[in-house]
N, C-alpha and C positions, 0 to 999 in steps of 0.2 A: 550484449549488455541488454541492449538497450528496449531487447524485448520479455524479458525475464523480470516480475516480481521477487523478491524480497524476501521471506517474511522474518521481522529482525520485534526480537522479544527486546532488546535497550532500544529504539523508536518512540521518539516520544507521541505524533504524529506519519503518518502514512503521506508520502511526499516520489515527489520527480522529475528529474530536469526533463522530462521528454509530452514537451506541446502537448501530441501526438494525443497521445492519450486519452482527453479531458470529452466526456460528449456535455462541458459548458464549463466557461473559468470566468469564474472574476476578477479580475486583474487590482491591486493593491497598493495604493499611494504610502502604506508605512511605512514606515524602515525595521524592520520585522530583519535577522537569522536566526539563519539552523546555525546550530554550531556541529560537527562534525566528530567521526572518529578519533582520526587524526590533528583537532582544533584547528581544522580552517574551516571555512561561512561558507553559509550561501544566503541570498536573496533570494527573502520569498518576493516573488513577484507572481503570484497567485494560489487564489483556493476558490476550486471546486469537484466537481463530479469524476467517477475514471464510470467503466462498467468494464470487469476482466471475464464477463459469462454473463446468461440470463439472470442463471440466480449469484450475484457477484456483483455487486457497482459497492464505490468504493467511495462514500460521504466525504466532505472538510480534508481532501486531499489538497500536499500543498509541492502549486510549482516551481523548483529551488534552483537557483541559476546555477547550474555551476553543479550538480548534482549529476556525478553520469553513474544510476541507482536509478531502480522503483520498489520503492522499501512497502511492505507494507506491515502495520505494529500495528504488533496482536495486542500490544492496550487499547490502545483506540479498537480494534476489533472485539475488545471486552468490555469498552464505556456500549460498544452498540448493543451489545443484549446474546452477544454472539461465543458461542462456546472454540477453544483452539485445544485440542488434545493432539497428545503423541505416541503413536502406535509402531513404525519401526521409521516413518516419516509426520512429518504436521500434517495436518487435517483439520479442516472447519464445520460445524455448524453453525448456523442459524437462528434467529431465534426463534423460530417454530421447530428447532433442534431436527433440524433437513439437511443433510451434508453439503455444501455448495464446493469445498473444496479441498482433492486429495491428494496421496504426492503422484509425483511425476519428473525425470528427467526434464521437459520440455518447460519449463517455473520454474528450474531453480529447487532449490534442496528442499523442500516449505512449499510453498504456497498450491503446488500442481495444479496435474492435470480436471482443471474445472465444470463439473457436473452437468451438464444440463437436463 
């Protein structure tokens, strides 16, 4: 699952447990923890940027120890001016209303085949 990004409407911020995704990463010394759905916790080790395609870069992505998934926060996308809508699966339009992601099984049920 380390190459799959899943859109999560209950996730407060973008996050991954895989350092390889970051184009920039600032390690943090604060004691911030993320609580998972099963009530387990993972320590936030850093925050940075992840480029999923030429048209879609995620900012303020948390690097979380023990997280086995890559999660795209629907709430964070909305806060950043994106529109997220569902036709058959989820698609994402950027602030300029240009399609930046559409459905594809390659990226799991959601983030989709990123349009370049």
